[in-house]
C-alpha positions, 0 to 999 in steps of 0.5 A, a space after each residue: 500499500 503506497 503512503 497515500 492509500 493509508 489516508 482518507 481525506 474529509 471534504 467539506 464545501 461552502 458554496 457562495 452563490 450571488 442571487 439573481 436579484 436586481 437589487 442589493 440584500 438590504 437597499 435598493 442598490 444595483 447588483 449587477 456586475 461590471 458597472 464602474 467602481 463605487 457607483 452601486 452604492 449608498 448611505 446604506 450599503 457604507 453603514 452610515 450612522 442613522 441608516 436602516 437596511 431592509 430585506 429584499 423579498 426577492 432574495 428570499 424567494 430564491 433562497 427558498 428555491 434552492 432549499 426545495 431543489 435541494 430536499 431541505 426544511 424550510 425554516 418558518 422562523 428567521 433573523 439575521 444576525 451580525 458576524 463581526 470582523 474587519 475587512 477594508 471592503 466591508 465597510 459596516 465592519 461586520 457582515 449580515 447573515 443567518 447564524 442560529 436559524 439557517 433558512 433552509 436546513 439539510 438536503 442533498 445534491 445527487 452527483 454521478 461518479 465512477 463508482 455510481 451515484 453518490 449522495 452529498 448531504 447539505 448541513 444548511 443554506 443560509 442567507 448572507 449580504 457580500 463584501 466588497 473587493 479589495 484590488 491589490 494588482 493596480 498599484 505596487 504601494 496601494 490597495 484599491 477598493 470597489 464597494 459595488 459588490 458590498 451588500 449584494 445577496 448571497 446564499 452560503 450552502 454548507 455541506 456536511 463533510 461526507 466528500 472524500 476525493 477532489 474529483 466528487 467535489 468537482 463534480 459537486 460543484 458542477 451540479 450545484 452550478 447547473 442546479 442554480 442555473 435551471 431554477 433560475 436563481 444564480 447564473 453561476 457565472 464563476 469568472 465573475 465571482 457570482 459563484 465562489 467555493 471555499 474547500 475544508 480539507 482534513 486527512 485521517 488513516 482509514 477506518 478512524 472516525 475522528 476528524 483531523 485538523 482542518 484548513 480552509 482554502 478560500 474563494 476558489 473561482 473556477 470548478 477546476 481549481 477546486 479540484 487542483 486546489 484540494 489535490 495539492 492540499 491532500 498530498 500537502 497534509 499527508 506530507 506534513 503527518 508523515 513527517 511527524 510535524 502538526 498540521 496547523 488550522 489555517 486559512 489558505 488560498 490558491 495560486 493559479 499560476 503554480 497550482 499550489 496554495 499559501 497560507 493567509 492566516 491561521 483560522 478563527 473559531 466561530 466565537 471570534 466572530 461575535 454573532 449577536 442578533 441584528 438589532 435593526 432588522 425584524 425577524 421575518 416568519 414564512 408561511 406555509 402557504 408562502 412556501 408551497 406557493 413557490 414550490 408549485 411555481 418551480 420547473 420541474 429538476 434535472 434528475 426528474 426530468 431525466 427519469 421521465 426521458 428514459 421512460 417516454 423517450 428511451 435515450 441513451 443515459 449520455 443522450 439525456 445527460 447532455 439534453 439536461 445540461 442547460 434549462 433552455 435546451 432542455 426546454 426547447 427539446 420538450 417542446 419540439 417532442 411534443 409536436 413529433 415522434 422522431 425523438 432520437 433524431 431531434 436529440 441528435 439535432 439539438 447536439 449537433 446543428 442546433 448547438 452549432 447553428 446557435 453558436 455561429 449566429 448567437 441565435 437563443 432557443 427562445 427564438 429558435 422555438 418561433 420555427 419549431 413547425 419547420 423543424 417538424 417538417 424537417 424531421 419528416 422529410 428526413 425519415 422518409 428520405 425526401 432529404 438526406 441529412 447533409 443536404 438538410 443540415 447543411 442548406 435546408 436548416 439555416 435557410 428555413 430558419 433565417 427565411 421562415 419557410 417550409 422545409 419542403 417548398 425551399 427543397 423543391 425551389 432548390 431542386 434539393 429533394 431526394 429521389 427514391 428512383 433506382 433508375 436515375 440513381 443506377 444512372 449516377 452509380 453507372 457514372 461514379 464506376 466508370 470514372 474510377 476504374 482503378 479504385 473499382 479493380 482495387 474492390 474486387 481484390 478485397 479493399 472493400 473499404 472503398 464503397 464509402 468513397 463510391 458513395 461520396 461521388 454518387 452523392 457528389 454527382 447527384 448534388 445529395 439526391 440520390 439516397 444514399 442507402 440506395 445508392 449502397 444497394 446498387 454499388 455493392 449489387 454491380 461492385 460484386 458482379 463477376 
């Protein structure tokens, strides 16, 4: 057994997701990203004396949605607390958060790993406000402060210490990002900081039940970096333990240039923050009716949709996973397949030509949905061999989307319909074989793979109008004649 195999990693994650609200958690300042520094601020954001915060009800609704999506228990009676610590980009000198009563308790996220499905249990999901941003790389001598982000609404999702590998942490954060986007509570944009992760990591000998001394790696802003940081820390902690030294409880940061972590400070404990109920914010109560109304308006979640599609459409797990990656795409596929029974063909179109077209043109699925009646007709033309897939996807598809017209009318007008006449296809086959006598001899000597070349030449000669299946059948008959 190698040294690393003696140990088990124990990982807990804290994910901060900025909620998709127009304004901040406790005032009307804009919460959008990308504005000039210190323009989305006001006396309330700045914590001026005499100002009073007021809770954003949309943020509460978003938190409840996420809790319901995770199977959490929603707390009816809630209040906010002050968490006291000083950062230069936290104007009030304290952060408003939930401590004793998180709005969502428990719950779980399901992931698919190489070992099979795993359940990552959640401890809590709570509401809090974000701090501002310190910028250190614009000056050699000064730090710049941008307070636009201060006060933006966050939920913090805290897992139980039940993750045991960097790979599972990677899969968990990937699933969380998809889920928050799916239900519309966060854009999941890690590059802009709207989804960030802190990882608490410890190791212990396999078979032990007591948790080891943990380190926390803060503000990981990409899923790939989360995986790399955890892998580095596990190796570092094992090396420290094997050397006989003691592991220090620390807060660390990740250097993406070297794929290493470095110490920021010794880790504080909860009592260092001096939590107490915020006297300026009244407690808030959530009725069962309010929670049930939010539940009723929730979209079907990915796992439930996958199960339904598996039963209804008989698609492969790969196809279903691909189509459920983004809600807009899943919604589009759902609308399309209400009007056609060619489920697999529709899936292939979505994952192929349609994605390619959307990327090229910047069109979105909502716009494309207007063309679904034409797409239904297009699938029928391909299925009935009136159009081959290559012509349908390469010529007809773009034309009918851009010009909003019937694919059959377009194909007729442009002489693109595939012929089913064996006589006509046979003429093209004869011409191709006559043009390539050397290849014909090679085929007859055993190079059977040349059938694809001949078929391609028939397609070219017929300008895509020859049915490929019929063309290959005729080619094989003629080539196998003595």
